[in-house]
All heavy atoms as a GROMACS GRO file, in nm:
protein
  489
    1MET      N    1   1.596  -0.238   2.209
    1MET     CA    2   1.534  -0.113   2.245
    1MET      C    3   1.396  -0.141   2.302
    1MET      O    4   1.319  -0.221   2.252
    1MET     CB    5   1.518  -0.025   2.121
    1MET     CG    6   1.426   0.096   2.140
    1MET     SD    7   1.397   0.187   1.986
    1MET     CE    8   1.550   0.279   1.977
    2LYS      N    9   1.367  -0.070   2.412
    2LYS     CA   10   1.230  -0.076   2.470
    2LYS      C   11   1.180   0.066   2.479
    2LYS      O   12   1.247   0.153   2.538
    2LYS     CB   13   1.233  -0.144   2.606
    2LYS     CG   14   1.097  -0.163   2.664
    2LYS     CD   15   1.094  -0.247   2.786
    2LYS     CE   16   0.953  -0.267   2.832
    2LYS     NZ   17   0.944  -0.354   2.952
    3VAL      N   18   1.063   0.091   2.427
    3VAL     CA   19   1.000   0.223   2.426
    3VAL      C   20   0.907   0.238   2.546
    3VAL      O   21   0.830   0.150   2.576
    3VAL     CB   22   0.920   0.245   2.296
    3VAL    CG1   23   0.857   0.381   2.295
    3VAL    CG2   24   1.010   0.223   2.172
    4ARG      N   25   0.917   0.356   2.612
    4ARG     CA   26   0.830   0.385   2.721
    4ARG      C   27   0.765   0.521   2.700
    4ARG      O   28   0.824   0.612   2.642
    4ARG     CB   29   0.907   0.388   2.854
    4ARG     CG   30   0.972   0.253   2.889
    4ARG     CD   31   1.037   0.262   3.025
    4ARG     NE   32   1.105   0.140   3.054
    4ARG     CZ   33   1.050   0.034   3.114
    4ARG    NH1   34   0.926   0.039   3.143
    4ARG    NH2   35   1.124  -0.073   3.138
    5ALA      N   36   0.642   0.534   2.756
    5ALA     CA   37   0.573   0.664   2.752
    5ALA      C   38   0.521   0.694   2.892
    5ALA      O   39   0.455   0.611   2.956
    5ALA     CB   40   0.455   0.659   2.655
    6ASP      N   41   0.550   0.812   2.941
    6ASP     CA   42   0.505   0.856   3.074
    6ASP      C   43   0.376   0.935   3.054
    6ASP      O   44   0.381   1.049   3.014
    6ASP     CB   45   0.614   0.941   3.141
    6ASP     CG   46   0.578   0.983   3.280
    6ASP    OD1   47   0.459   0.973   3.319
    6ASP    OD2   48   0.668   1.028   3.353
    7THR      N   49   0.267   0.871   3.084
    7THR     CA   50   0.136   0.939   3.062
    7THR      C   51   0.109   1.051   3.160
    7THR      O   52   0.020   1.132   3.138
    7THR     CB   53   0.023   0.835   3.068
    7THR    OG1   54   0.027   0.769   3.193
    7THR    CG2   55   0.035   0.731   2.955
    8ASP      N   56   0.190   1.063   3.263
    8ASP     CA   57   0.173   1.172   3.358
    8ASP      C   58   0.223   1.303   3.301
    8ASP      O   59   0.186   1.409   3.351
    8ASP     CB   60   0.246   1.144   3.491
    8ASP     CG   61   0.177   1.034   3.573
    8ASP    OD1   62   0.053   1.018   3.557
    8ASP    OD2   63   0.246   0.966   3.646
    9VAL      N   64   0.312   1.301   3.202
    9VAL     CA   65   0.365   1.421   3.146
    9VAL      C   66   0.330   1.443   2.999
    9VAL      O   67   0.362   1.547   2.948
    9VAL     CB   68   0.518   1.431   3.165
    9VAL    CG1   69   0.557   1.438   3.309
    9VAL    CG2   70   0.589   1.321   3.095
   10CYS      N   71   0.261   1.351   2.936
   10CYS     CA   72   0.217   1.363   2.797
   10CYS      C   73   0.125   1.485   2.785
   10CYS      O   74   0.035   1.507   2.868
   10CYS     CB   75   0.145   1.237   2.754
   10CYS     SG   76   0.085   1.245   2.584
   11VAL      N   77   0.150   1.568   2.682
   11VAL     CA   78   0.066   1.683   2.655
   11VAL      C   79  -0.023   1.668   2.532
   11VAL      O   80  -0.074   1.767   2.478
   11VAL     CB   81   0.150   1.813   2.648
   11VAL    CG1   82   0.217   1.844   2.783
   11VAL    CG2   83   0.251   1.805   2.536
   12PHE      N   84  -0.035   1.548   2.483
   12PHE     CA   85  -0.129   1.515   2.373
   12PHE      C   86  -0.096   1.585   2.240
   12PHE      O   87  -0.184   1.611   2.160
   12PHE     CB   88  -0.272   1.547   2.410
   12PHE     CG   89  -0.315   1.512   2.551
   12PHE    CD1   90  -0.340   1.608   2.644
   12PHE    CD2   91  -0.325   1.381   2.586
   12PHE    CE1   92  -0.379   1.573   2.773
   12PHE    CE2   93  -0.363   1.342   2.713
   12PHE     CZ   94  -0.390   1.439   2.809
   13SER      N   95   0.034   1.613   2.215
   13SER     CA   96   0.070   1.686   2.094
   13SER      C   97   0.057   1.598   1.970
   13SER      O   98   0.033   1.646   1.861
   13SER     CB   99   0.211   1.742   2.101
   13SER     OG  100   0.307   1.637   2.084
   14GLY      N  101   0.077   1.464   1.983
   14GLY     CA  102   0.064   1.373   1.870
   14GLY      C  103   0.186   1.372   1.778
   14GLY      O  104   0.184   1.306   1.677
   15MET      N  105   0.293   1.442   1.818
   15MET     CA  106   0.411   1.443   1.732
   15MET      C  107   0.470   1.304   1.712
   15MET      O  108   0.518   1.268   1.607
   15MET     CB  109   0.520   1.536   1.790
   15MET     CG  110   0.479   1.681   1.791
   15MET     SD  111   0.437   1.747   1.630
   15MET     CE  112   0.590   1.726   1.543
   16CYS      N  113   0.464   1.220   1.814
   16CYS     CA  114   0.517   1.083   1.804
   16CYS      C  115   0.440   1.005   1.703
   16CYS      O  116   0.497   0.930   1.625
   16CYS     CB  117   0.517   1.018   1.942
   16CYS     SG  118   0.352   1.016   2.023
   17VAL      N  119   0.306   1.023   1.701
   17VAL     CA  120   0.224   0.951   1.605
   17VAL      C  121   0.254   0.992   1.464
   17VAL      O  122   0.262   0.912   1.372
   17VAL     CB  123   0.075   0.972   1.640
   17VAL    CG1  124  -0.014   0.897   1.540
   17VAL    CG2  125   0.045   0.929   1.783
   18LEU      N  126   0.274   1.123   1.448
   18LEU     CA  127   0.308   1.176   1.315
   18LEU      C  128   0.442   1.120   1.264
   18LEU      O  129   0.458   1.095   1.144
   18LEU     CB  130   0.313   1.326   1.314
   18LEU     CG  131   0.177   1.397   1.331
   18LEU    CD1  132   0.196   1.546   1.350
   18LEU    CD2  133   0.084   1.369   1.214
   19ASN      N  134   0.535   1.105   1.355
   19ASN     CA  135   0.670   1.063   1.314
   19ASN      C  136   0.682   0.911   1.300
   19ASN      O  137   0.751   0.865   1.212
   19ASN     CB  138   0.773   1.112   1.418
   19ASN     CG  139   0.794   1.259   1.408
   19ASN    OD1  140   0.830   1.309   1.301
   19ASN    ND2  141   0.775   1.331   1.516
   20VAL      N  142   0.616   0.833   1.385
   20VAL     CA  143   0.631   0.687   1.376
   20VAL      C  144   0.494   0.620   1.412
   20VAL      O  145   0.477   0.564   1.518
   20VAL     CB  146   0.737   0.635   1.474
   20VAL    CG1  147   0.783   0.492   1.436
   20VAL    CG2  148   0.860   0.722   1.481
   21PRO      N  149   0.400   0.624   1.320
   21PRO     CA  150   0.265   0.571   1.346
   21PRO      C  151   0.269   0.419   1.363
   21PRO      O  152   0.173   0.363   1.422
   21PRO     CB  153   0.184   0.611   1.225
   21PRO     CG  154   0.282   0.639   1.117
   21PRO     CD  155   0.406   0.689   1.188
   22GLU      N  156   0.376   0.356   1.324
   22GLU     CA  157   0.390   0.208   1.343
   22GLU      C  158   0.413   0.174   1.488
   22GLU      O  159   0.391   0.064   1.533
   22GLU     CB  160   0.506   0.153   1.259
   22GLU     CG  161   0.493   0.181   1.109
   22GLU     CD  162   0.563   0.311   1.069
   22GLU    OE1  163   0.584   0.399   1.148
   22GLU    OE2  164   0.591   0.320   0.948
   23VAL      N  165   0.464   0.274   1.567
   23VAL     CA  166   0.501   0.251   1.706
   23VAL      C  167   0.412   0.324   1.804
   23VAL      O  168   0.383   0.273   1.913
   23VAL     CB  169   0.647   0.292   1.729
   23VAL    CG1  170   0.691   0.276   1.875
   23VAL    CG2  171   0.741   0.204   1.638
   24PHE      N  172   0.364   0.445   1.766
   24PHE     CA  173   0.282   0.525   1.854
   24PHE      C  174   0.144   0.550   1.801
   24PHE      O  175   0.124   0.557   1.679
   24PHE     CB  176   0.349   0.661   1.878
   24PHE     CG  177   0.489   0.651   1.935
   24PHE    CD1  178   0.599   0.670   1.854
   24PHE    CD2  179   0.510   0.622   2.069
   24PHE    CE1  180   0.727   0.663   1.903
   24PHE    CE2  181   0.638   0.614   2.120
   24PHE     CZ  182   0.746   0.634   2.039
   25ASP      N  183   0.051   0.565   1.892
   25ASP     CA  184  -0.087   0.603   1.858
   25ASP      C  185  -0.139   0.689   1.969
   25ASP      O  186  -0.074   0.710   2.073
   25ASP     CB  187  -0.175   0.479   1.841
   25ASP     CG  188  -0.303   0.509   1.760
   25ASP    OD1  189  -0.326   0.624   1.719
   25ASP    OD2  190  -0.380   0.415   1.738
   26GLN      N  191  -0.258   0.746   1.950
   26GLN     CA  192  -0.322   0.824   2.053
   26GLN      C  193  -0.455   0.761   2.084
   26GLN      O  194  -0.533   0.722   1.992
   26GLN     CB  195  -0.347   0.968   2.010
   26GLN     CG  196  -0.220   1.052   2.011
   26GLN     CD  197  -0.249   1.194   1.967
   26GLN    OE1  198  -0.276   1.214   1.850
   26GLN    NE2  199  -0.239   1.289   2.058
   27ARG      N  200  -0.486   0.747   2.213
   27ARG     CA  201  -0.615   0.698   2.255
   27ARG      C  202  -0.724   0.800   2.219
   27ARG      O  203  -0.691   0.911   2.179
   27ARG     CB  204  -0.617   0.669   2.407
   27ARG     CG  205  -0.511   0.572   2.450
   27ARG     CD  206  -0.518   0.536   2.596
   27ARG     NE  207  -0.542   0.653   2.680
   27ARG     CZ  208  -0.498   0.666   2.805
   27ARG    NH1  209  -0.429   0.569   2.862
   27ARG    NH2  210  -0.527   0.773   2.881
   28ASP      N  211  -0.847   0.762   2.243
   28ASP     CA  212  -0.959   0.854   2.215
   28ASP      C  213  -0.946   0.987   2.295
   28ASP      O  214  -0.989   1.091   2.248
   28ASP     CB  215  -1.091   0.789   2.249
   28ASP     CG  216  -1.126   0.680   2.152
   28ASP    OD1  217  -1.073   0.680   2.038
   28ASP    OD2  218  -1.210   0.595   2.185
   29ASP      N  219  -0.883   0.982   2.411
   29ASP     CA  220  -0.865   1.102   2.493
   29ASP      C  221  -0.741   1.182   2.455
   29ASP      O  222  -0.714   1.285   2.516
   29ASP     CB  223  -0.866   1.071   2.644
   29ASP     CG  224  -0.749   0.982   2.683
   29ASP    OD1  225  -0.665   0.942   2.598
   29ASP    OD2  226  -0.741   0.949   2.802
   30GLY      N  227  -0.667   1.134   2.356
   30GLY     CA  228  -0.545   1.206   2.310
   30GLY      C  229  -0.415   1.160   2.371
   30GLY      O  230  -0.309   1.199   2.325
   31MET      N  231  -0.424   1.073   2.472
   31MET     CA  232  -0.306   1.025   2.543
   31MET      C  233  -0.224   0.931   2.450
   31MET      O  234  -0.284   0.853   2.374
   31MET     CB  235  -0.347   0.949   2.668
   31MET     CG  236  -0.230   0.895   2.749
   31MET     SD  237  -0.132   1.024   2.823
   31MET     CE  238  -0.247   1.101   2.930
   32VAL      N  239  -0.094   0.943   2.461
   32VAL     CA  240  -0.006   0.854   2.380
   32VAL      C  241  -0.028   0.707   2.419
   32VAL      O  242  -0.054   0.675   2.535
   32VAL     CB  243   0.140   0.893   2.399
   32VAL    CG1  244   0.188   0.875   2.544
   32VAL    CG2  245   0.232   0.814   2.306
   33GLU      N  246  -0.014   0.621   2.323
   33GLU     CA  247  -0.020   0.479   2.342
   33GLU      C  248   0.095   0.417   2.260
   33GLU      O  249   0.113   0.449   2.143
   33GLU     CB  250  -0.155   0.425   2.294
   33GLU     CG  251  -0.168   0.275   2.311
   33GLU     CD  252  -0.305   0.225   2.267
   33GLU    OE1  253  -0.383   0.302   2.204
   33GLU    OE2  254  -0.335   0.109   2.294
   34VAL      N  255   0.170   0.332   2.329
   34VAL     CA  256   0.281   0.264   2.258
   34VAL      C  257   0.227   0.135   2.199
   34VAL      O  258   0.178   0.050   2.273
   34VAL     CB  259   0.398   0.237   2.358
   34VAL    CG1  260   0.511   0.161   2.284
   34VAL    CG2  261   0.452   0.367   2.417
   35LEU      N  262   0.236   0.124   2.070
   35LEU     CA  263   0.187   0.006   2.001
   35LEU      C  264   0.289  -0.101   1.994
   35LEU      O  265   0.256  -0.220   1.986
   35LEU     CB  266   0.144   0.043   1.856
   35LEU     CG  267   0.036   0.148   1.842
   35LEU    CD1  268   0.016   0.179   1.693
   35LEU    CD2  269  -0.094   0.101   1.905
   36ALA      N  270   0.416  -0.063   1.991
   36ALA     CA  271   0.523  -0.161   1.980
   36ALA      C  272   0.635  -0.122   2.079
   36ALA      O  273   0.718  -0.038   2.046
   36ALA     CB  274   0.578  -0.165   1.838
   37GLU      N  275   0.635  -0.187   2.195
   37GLU     CA  276   0.736  -0.156   2.296
   37GLU      C  277   0.878  -0.189   2.247
   37GLU      O  278   0.973  -0.127   2.286
   37GLU     CB  279   0.710  -0.233   2.425
   37GLU     CG  280   0.611  -0.172   2.514
   37GLU     CD  281   0.610  -0.242   2.650
   37GLU    OE1  282   0.664  -0.354   2.665
   37GLU    OE2  283   0.550  -0.182   2.743
   38ARG      N  284   0.889  -0.291   2.163
   38ARG     CA  285   1.016  -0.333   2.106
   38ARG      C  286   1.007  -0.324   1.952
   38ARG      O  287   0.982  -0.422   1.886
   38ARG     CB  288   1.055  -0.471   2.153
   38ARG     CG  289   1.070  -0.476   2.303
   38ARG     CD  290   1.140  -0.605   2.348
   38ARG     NE  291   1.164  -0.608   2.489
   38ARG     CZ  292   1.265  -0.552   2.554
   38ARG    NH1  293   1.358  -0.490   2.486
   38ARG    NH2  294   1.274  -0.563   2.686
   39PRO      N  295   1.030  -0.201   1.902
   39PRO     CA  296   1.016  -0.183   1.757
   39PRO      C  297   1.124  -0.256   1.679
   39PRO      O  298   1.232  -0.281   1.730
   39PRO     CB  299   1.026  -0.033   1.739
   39PRO     CG  300   1.102   0.016   1.857
   39PRO     CD  301   1.069  -0.080   1.970
   40PRO      N  302   1.093  -0.290   1.556
   40PRO     CA  303   1.194  -0.354   1.472
   40PRO      C  304   1.306  -0.262   1.440
   40PRO      O  305   1.296  -0.141   1.449
   40PRO     CB  306   1.114  -0.391   1.343
   40PRO     CG  307   0.994  -0.305   1.344
   40PRO     CD  308   0.965  -0.271   1.486
   41GLU      N  309   1.419  -0.323   1.407
   41GLU     CA  310   1.543  -0.249   1.380
   41GLU      C  311   1.526  -0.135   1.280
   41GLU      O  312   1.579  -0.027   1.301
   41GLU     CB  313   1.647  -0.345   1.331
   41GLU     CG  314   1.785  -0.284   1.314
   41GLU     CD  315   1.853  -0.244   1.442
   41GLU    OE1  316   1.839  -0.318   1.544
   41GLU    OE2  317   1.918  -0.139   1.446
   42ASP      N  318   1.445  -0.154   1.179
   42ASP     CA  319   1.434  -0.055   1.074
   42ASP      C  320   1.356   0.071   1.121
   42ASP      O  321   1.360   0.176   1.054
   42ASP     CB  322   1.366  -0.111   0.947
   42ASP     CG  323   1.227  -0.158   0.968
   42ASP    OD1  324   1.200  -0.217   1.078
   42ASP    OD2  325   1.145  -0.145   0.878
   43LEU      N  326   1.291   0.068   1.234
   43LEU     CA  327   1.217   0.184   1.288
   43LEU      C  328   1.293   0.250   1.402
   43LEU      O  329   1.252   0.360   1.446
   43LEU     CB  330   1.080   0.142   1.337
   43LEU     CG  331   0.982   0.093   1.231
   43LEU    CD1  332   0.853   0.048   1.298
   43LEU    CD2  333   0.958   0.200   1.124
   44ARG      N  334   1.396   0.193   1.452
   44ARG     CA  335   1.459   0.244   1.575
   44ARG      C  336   1.514   0.384   1.562
   44ARG      O  337   1.505   0.463   1.656
   44ARG     CB  338   1.567   0.146   1.620
   44ARG     CG  339   1.504   0.016   1.671
   44ARG     CD  340   1.604  -0.082   1.719
   44ARG     NE  341   1.533  -0.202   1.766
   44ARG     CZ  342   1.586  -0.298   1.829
   44ARG    NH1  343   1.718  -0.297   1.855
   44ARG    NH2  344   1.517  -0.402   1.868
   45GLU      N  345   1.573   0.420   1.452
   45GLU     CA  346   1.626   0.556   1.438
   45GLU      C  347   1.510   0.659   1.440
   45GLU      O  348   1.521   0.763   1.500
   45GLU     CB  349   1.710   0.572   1.314
   45GLU     CG  350   1.779   0.706   1.303
   45GLU     CD  351   1.870   0.739   1.424
   45GLU    OE1  352   1.929   0.644   1.481
   45GLU    OE2  353   1.882   0.857   1.455
   46ARG      N  354   1.403   0.625   1.373
   46ARG     CA  355   1.286   0.714   1.374
   46ARG      C  356   1.222   0.725   1.514
   46ARG      O  357   1.180   0.835   1.555
   46ARG     CB  358   1.180   0.664   1.277
   46ARG     CG  359   1.222   0.686   1.131
   46ARG     CD  360   1.126   0.626   1.032
   46ARG     NE  361   0.988   0.666   1.053
   46ARG     CZ  362   0.882   0.594   1.014
   46ARG    NH1  363   0.900   0.478   0.948
   46ARG    NH2  364   0.760   0.635   1.036
   47VAL      N  365   1.229   0.618   1.587
   47VAL     CA  366   1.179   0.621   1.727
   47VAL      C  367   1.269   0.712   1.810
   47VAL      O  368   1.220   0.796   1.887
   47VAL     CB  369   1.173   0.482   1.791
   47VAL    CG1  370   1.151   0.487   1.938
   47VAL    CG2  371   1.065   0.396   1.720
   48ARG      N  372   1.398   0.700   1.796
   48ARG     CA  373   1.491   0.786   1.871
   48ARG      C  374   1.464   0.934   1.840
   48ARG      O  375   1.464   1.018   1.929
   48ARG     CB  376   1.634   0.754   1.837
   48ARG     CG  377   1.682   0.621   1.895
   48ARG     CD  378   1.828   0.594   1.863
   48ARG     NE  379   1.864   0.458   1.901
   48ARG     CZ  380   1.870   0.357   1.817
   48ARG    NH1  381   1.848   0.375   1.687
   48ARG    NH2  382   1.902   0.237   1.859
   49LEU      N  383   1.438   0.965   1.712
   49LEU     CA  384   1.407   1.105   1.675
   49LEU      C  385   1.276   1.152   1.734
   49LEU      O  386   1.263   1.262   1.774
   49LEU     CB  387   1.407   1.116   1.523
   49LEU     CG  388   1.546   1.102   1.456
   49LEU    CD1  389   1.529   1.100   1.303
   49LEU    CD2  390   1.640   1.210   1.501
   50ALA      N  391   1.177   1.061   1.737
   50ALA     CA  392   1.048   1.099   1.797
   50ALA      C  393   1.065   1.124   1.947
   50ALA      O  394   1.000   1.218   2.000
   50ALA     CB  395   0.949   0.985   1.776
   51VAL      N  396   1.146   1.045   2.014
   51VAL     CA  397   1.172   1.066   2.155
   51VAL      C  398   1.236   1.206   2.178
   51VAL      O  399   1.196   1.282   2.268
   51VAL     CB  400   1.262   0.954   2.212
   51VAL    CG1  401   1.313   0.990   2.353
   51VAL    CG2  402   1.186   0.823   2.217
   52LEU      N  403   1.335   1.238   2.098
   52LEU     CA  404   1.401   1.367   2.109
   52LEU      C  405   1.305   1.484   2.077
   52LEU      O  406   1.319   1.592   2.135
   52LEU     CB  407   1.522   1.375   2.011
   52LEU     CG  408   1.641   1.287   2.050
   52LEU    CD1  409   1.744   1.293   1.940
   52LEU    CD2  410   1.700   1.332   2.183
   53GLY      N  411   1.211   1.462   1.986
   53GLY     CA  412   1.118   1.564   1.947
   53GLY      C  413   0.992   1.576   2.029
   53GLY      O  414   0.910   1.666   2.005
   54CYS      N  415   0.976   1.490   2.131
   54CYS     CA  416   0.857   1.497   2.214
   54CYS      C  417   0.860   1.622   2.295
   54CYS      O  418   0.952   1.648   2.375
   54CYS     CB  419   0.854   1.375   2.306
   54CYS     SG  420   0.712   1.377   2.420
   55PRO      N  421   0.762   1.714   2.278
   55PRO     CA  422   0.767   1.842   2.348
   55PRO      C  423   0.756   1.834   2.500
   55PRO      O  424   0.806   1.924   2.568
   55PRO     CB  425   0.647   1.921   2.290
   55PRO     CG  426   0.557   1.816   2.232
   55PRO     CD  427   0.641   1.702   2.195
   56SER      N  428   0.702   1.729   2.550
   56SER     CA  429   0.688   1.718   2.697
   56SER      C  430   0.793   1.628   2.759
   56SER      O  431   0.805   1.622   2.882
   56SER     CB  432   0.548   1.664   2.735
   56SER     OG  433   0.536   1.532   2.691
   57GLY      N  434   0.869   1.556   2.678
   57GLY     CA  435   0.966   1.464   2.734
   57GLY      C  436   0.903   1.338   2.790
   57GLY      O  437   0.962   1.266   2.870
   58ALA      N  438   0.784   1.305   2.743
   58ALA     CA  439   0.709   1.188   2.791
   58ALA      C  440   0.767   1.057   2.741
   58ALA      O  441   0.735   0.953   2.797
   58ALA     CB  442   0.562   1.199   2.755
   59LEU      N  443   0.842   1.063   2.632
   59LEU     CA  444   0.890   0.936   2.572
   59LEU      C  445   1.037   0.912   2.610
   59LEU      O  446   1.116   1.004   2.623
   59LEU     CB  447   0.880   0.947   2.420
   59LEU     CG  448   0.741   0.977   2.365
   59LEU    CD1  449   0.750   0.991   2.211
   59LEU    CD2  450   0.646   0.873   2.402
   60SER      N  451   1.066   0.781   2.620
   60SER     CA  452   1.205   0.744   2.647
   60SER      C  453   1.230   0.608   2.583
   60SER      O  454   1.134   0.535   2.553
   60SER     CB  455   1.236   0.742   2.794
   60SER     OG  456   1.156   0.646   2.860
   61VAL      N  457   1.354   0.571   2.568
   61VAL     CA  458   1.393   0.443   2.520
   61VAL      C  459   1.503   0.384   2.607
   61VAL      O  460   1.585   0.462   2.662
   61VAL     CB  461   1.441   0.438   2.374
   61VAL    CG1  462   1.329   0.475   2.280
   61VAL    CG2  463   1.557   0.528   2.351
   62GLU      N  464   1.495   0.254   2.630
   62GLU     CA  465   1.604   0.184   2.694
   62GLU      C  466   1.672   0.102   2.583
   62GLU      O  467   1.610   0.026   2.517
   62GLU     CB  468   1.551   0.085   2.799
   62GLU     CG  469   1.498   0.149   2.926
   62GLU     CD  470   1.452   0.047   3.023
   62GLU    OE1  471   1.490  -0.072   3.016
   62GLU    OE2  472   1.366   0.082   3.104
   63GLU      N  473   1.801   0.122   2.568
   63GLU     CA  474   1.875   0.047   2.469
   63GLU      C  475   1.919  -0.087   2.524
   63GLU      O  476   1.956  -0.097   2.641
   63GLU     CB  477   1.998   0.127   2.424
   63GLU     CG  478   1.970   0.264   2.361
   63GLU     CD  479   1.906   0.252   2.222
   63GLU    OE1  480   1.906   0.147   2.165
   63GLU    OE2  481   1.857   0.357   2.179
   64ASP      N  482   1.902  -0.192   2.446
   64ASP     CA  483   1.942  -0.326   2.486
   64ASP      C  484   2.092  -0.346   2.473
   64ASP      O  485   2.160  -0.279   2.399
   64ASP     CB  486   1.872  -0.430   2.402
   64ASP     CG  487   1.721  -0.432   2.422
   64ASP    OD1  488   1.677  -0.367   2.516
   64ASP    OD2  489   1.656  -0.500   2.346
   0.00000   0.00000   0.00000
């Protein structure tokens, strides 16, 4: 799995950070930051749920 964030459509909601702080963070300006592009297996389901719950659709994953 590879995690991607489209900063052009991020609306700074922070839902991804609340759901998977091991993988997502917010910069000082509120923009999403991906901390782990290739998260460990035990976090992948939570990442998928965070992607589905992103209000702007800024997050995506590529499955290996």
